[in-house]
N, C-alpha and C positions, 0 to 999 in steps of 0.2 A: 210482262207478257205471260199469258197462260201457257203452261207447258205443252199442251196439245198442238199449239200453233207451229212448233218445230216440225211437225209431221204433216199437217194439213187436215182436211176433212173429206171423208169419202162415204159412199153409200153402197152397202152390200144387199143384193136381192137374191134370195134363195128359192130356186125352183126344185122341188124335192123329187120329181118323177124321172124314172128311167125306163127304158124298154126291158132291161134285165139288170140283175145285181151282180157286179163283178166279185169274184171270190176273195180278192184282197182288199176290197173297199170297206172302210169304216166310216165313210161320210153318211150324212143323213139323207139317204136316197131310198125310194120306194117304187116298186113296179106297179103300174096302174094301166089297165086296158083302155080306160076312158077318163077324161078330165073335163070338167065344166069350166072352160077357160074364162068365160064371162064372169062366173061367180068368183073365180080367183082374181080376175082383174079388179073387181069392186073391192075385194079385201086389200089388195096391194095399194090401190089408190087411197083407201081410208088410212092405211098405215103411213104412206108418204105424207099425207096431209097432217096427221098427228105429229110425226117427227118434225115436220116443217114448223109447226107451231112452237115446238120446244127449242128450235135452233134458228130463230129469225136473224136475217142479216148476214148469214154465213156465206162464204164462197165455197162452192162444191168443186173439189179437184178431180174426183173420179166416181164412176159408177161401175159396179161389177155384178154381172149376172152369173151366179154360180149354182152348183147343184150337186147331185142330180144331173140332169141333162137339159140345160136351159135352151139348147137349140131345138128342143121339141116344143117350145112355146110358139104360138102363132105369131108371125111378124106384126100383125095388127095389135096384139097384146103388148108386145115390146114397144111399139110406137106410142101407144096410149100411155104407158108408164113413163116413157122418156119425156113425153109432152108434159105430164104432171110434174116431173122432176124440174123441167125448165121453168115451169110456172111457180115452183116452190122456192128455189134457191137461185142465186146468181151463179152461173157456171164460169169456171176459170177459162181464160182464153185458150188454154191448151188442155181442156178437160179430156180425160181418157174414159171411154165407155167400152168396157170389155165384155165379151160373152164367151163362156166356155162352150165348146161344141164337140160332138162326136163326129168322126169322119165318115159316117154313113151317107148313102146317096140322098136320103130324104133331107138330112141336115144341110149337106153341101148345096143342095138345090135351093135352099132358102138364104144362102149367104147374101145375095144381092138385095133381097128384101130386108134383111137385118141392117145392112148398110144404109138403105134408104130410110129405115126407121130411126137411125141415129147412132147405131153401133159403129165405132171407128177402130176397134181392135178385136181380134178373134184369137182364142187360145184353143188349139185343136188337141184332143186327147188321143194321140197316136199310140203311145205306150210301148210298141215294139215294131220292128221292121221285118219280121219274118212270121209266116203264118202259123208255124208250130207253136211258137211262144205266145202269139195272140190267142190261140185256142186255150193254152194253159191258163192265161190270164182272164179267160172268160169274155174276151172281146168279140163283138159281133161283126167286125169289119175285117177285111183282108189287108195285107200290106199294100197291094196295088190300089185298093180303094182309099187307103190312107194317103198315099202319095198323090192320087188324083184330087182328093179333097184339099190337100195342102196347096196344090197348084191352083185350084179354083180360088182358094182364100187369098193367095198372093196376088191374083189378078183382080180381086174384089176390094181388099182392104190395104191401106198403107202400112198397117202394123199387124204382124202375125207372129204368134208364138206356137210352139208345140211341145208336148210332154213325151218323155221316154222314161221307162223304168228299167233299171239295171240291177245287177246282183240277183238275177233270176235263177230259177231252178236249172241246174246242169250247165250254166253259162260259164265259160272260161274267160279269162282276162282278154285273150286275143280275139275271141268271138265278140266280146263287147267292143273292143277297139275297132274291129271291122264294121260293126253296126254303127258306132258313133261316127266313123269316117263317112259312111253313107249318109248319115244325117247331116253332117257338116257340109257335104257336097251339095245338099239342097239349099245352101246359102241362107239359113235362117238369120233373122235379126235378134231373136230371143229363143232360148232353149231352157226348159225346166227338166232337170235330170235327177230323178229320185231313185235312191236305193230301195229295193223291195223290203218292206217291213211287214212282219207278221203281227197283226193286231187281234186282240181278244174280241170276240163277238163277230168275227168274220168266218167265212167258210174255210179260208186258209188257216185261220187260228184254230178252228176245230180239228182240221186234219193234222196240223202240227202237234196238237196236244195228244193225238192218237198215234204219233210217230209215222204218219202216212204222207208227209210232205217231204219227198226225197230230193236230194240234189241241191239243197241250199248251200251257198258258199260259206266257207269258214270266215271268221272275222278278219283274218289277215288278208284273205283274197278280196274281200269287200273293200278293205282299206287300200289295197293296191289298185283296184278298179277306180276308186275315188281319186287317187293321186294321178293316175294316167288320164282320167277325164280332165283334170285341171290342165295338164300339159297340152293335151290335144286341143282343147278349146282355146287356150291362150294363144296357141300357134295360129289360130284362125280368127284372132281379134274378137273372141267371144269369152273374155275372162269372166270368172265368177264375181258378180257383185253381191251375191248372197250364197250361202253354203250350197244350195241346190239350183241356183238360177244364174244363167249366163246371158249376156247381152252385149251387143255392140254399143259403143258410147251413145247415150241419148235414147236407147231403146229399152231401158229398164221398165219394169211394170210399176207405174206410178201408184196404182192402187195398193199393191203389196208393200211398196215403200211406206205408205201411210201406216200400215201395221207395224213394220219393222222400225220406223222412226217414232212410233208411239203417238201418232196423231189420233184424232177422234174419227169414229165411223159409226154410222147407224146400221143396224142389222134388221132386215125385214124378211119374213118368211119362216117356215118351220125349221127350228133348230139353229136359226141365225143368232150370232153373238154380236155385241157391239160394245163400244167404249164412248161415253159421252161426258163431257165436262160442262156442267150446268151450275151457274152461280158460284163458280170457283171450286166445286166438288166434282171429282171424277167418279163416274158410275159404270159398273159392268152390267150389261143387259144381255138377256137371253130369252128365247121363246120356246114354247112347247115343240117337241120334236115331231110328234105325229101330225101328218098333214091335216087330218080331219079335226083334231083337237085345236090346232092353231086357227083353222078356218072358222070353226064354230065360236071360238073365243073372240075373234075379231068381230064377227057378226052379232054376237050377243052382248059383248061388253064394250066394243069400240076400242079395244086395246089388246094387241096381239103379243103381249109380253108377260113373262113371269115377274115376280117381285125383283126389283133391282137390288144390287149389293154395292156398298161403298168400296172403292179402291183406295186403300190407305196409302199414305206417302211411301211407306216401306215396301208395300206390294208394288206400287208403281215404279219404284226404283229397281226392284228385282226384275219386273217385266222389261223395263227399259234396257237393263244390262243384258238380259237374256236375248232380246231381239237385236240390239245394236251389235253385239259381238258375232252375230250371224252375218253381218254386213261387212263388205270389204272396207267401207268407210269407217267402221268402228264406232266406239262409244266416246262421247264427250265427258271427260272426268268431272268437269265443273258442273255440267247438267246433272250427272249422277249424284254428285255430292249435295247439290241443292235438294234433290228429291229424297235422298237417304238421310240427310241431316248431318253427315260426317263424310270424311274422305276415307278411301280404301287405305289400309295400313301399307305404308311404303315398302316394308319388308316383304309383303306378299307379292307386290308388283315386281320387285327386284328378283325374287326367286323365280317367278314365271318368265321374266325376260331371260334370265340366265339359263333356264331350261328350254329356251327357244320355242315357247308356247305362245307368247304375246310380244308385241312391239309397242313402244310408246314414242310418239312423235309430238312434242309439246304436251298438250293436254288430250291427245287422241290415243285411245287404247284400242289396239287391234289384235285379233288372233292371227297367228301364223298359219301356214297351210297345215302343219302338224297339229297346231292348237285347235283347229276346227274339228279334227277327229276326236278331240278330247274336251269338247266344249262343256259338257255337263260337269266334268270334274273341275274345270277351271271356275265355273260358276259357283259350285259348292265351296271352293276355296275362298273366292272373293266375297261371298255373301255371308260367311260365318265369321263372327267376331272372334 
């Protein structure tokens, strides 16, 4: 069995446009006042067809519209792309089709049309539940608009997730706990809870470099917030199945699990990445980041990709361990050894177990709650001979 089949096969479609650029965001997103959606439709359809020719006979487990703000796409565009997807691959019986959405009134007003187009899961980028912090984060919606959009989503889709960012400026642990309690009272089936990170190339990154981003929590406080988050979510049957993602049983993001379980996925659109196993060789794919450059390349060459690079067995082993140890289910040591060509030194595993950073159950290696906070150090230790 080819290794990718452990994770399945998914398709990622990147819509790069936003109404505004959030100061913390390092995703490939661009502000545009007008977009020729019919021109973009032709480019996406051409890329779906090209990818389909390379992966004939596969069963597609998930489709994910990410961005940017894909809820700014016209529903007719989404519908035409999903029709092409259905014509290109056999869809799994439980195929998951997710769209990221902002909780603005325009996007929320389109939810029913996206459902009718074939989307069956929505992920709402709420980010905070108070207006002051939403303004700090550069969000264009209010807390009340976010709650209304979430309510509309719950009445429109069977599966709904929303995102929150914590460890924000001037945020105390108790303030975060109160906000998380409010979020849990909304009875979500899936929550993505991310600590604020300051990335180079963002507005926050520039401010931080100048010493102008005040009130960021110390590392100890961020760790305490993380641990309290785990306790509170577990008490509401929303245990973490991945470091930053919480779900009721059966409500995990199937698309993201393809990434974390090292399946194959095609990436279409500006800045999209992919992993494809073709004729026994795994390849890393990526595309031009600038929307105009990607669009022109598709139209002029018929191929919206940059040159592919080989993923070596050792790189694949490293990626697998890095991803799998983020998951509550952990890493299969036999699968890792097959990829790496050797077993992890038993003494290293014993030392990590004795330090209460990992657990071993049969051939399953899992990080402990404390170990998840030190994941990079654990990986460095395990992957160095």
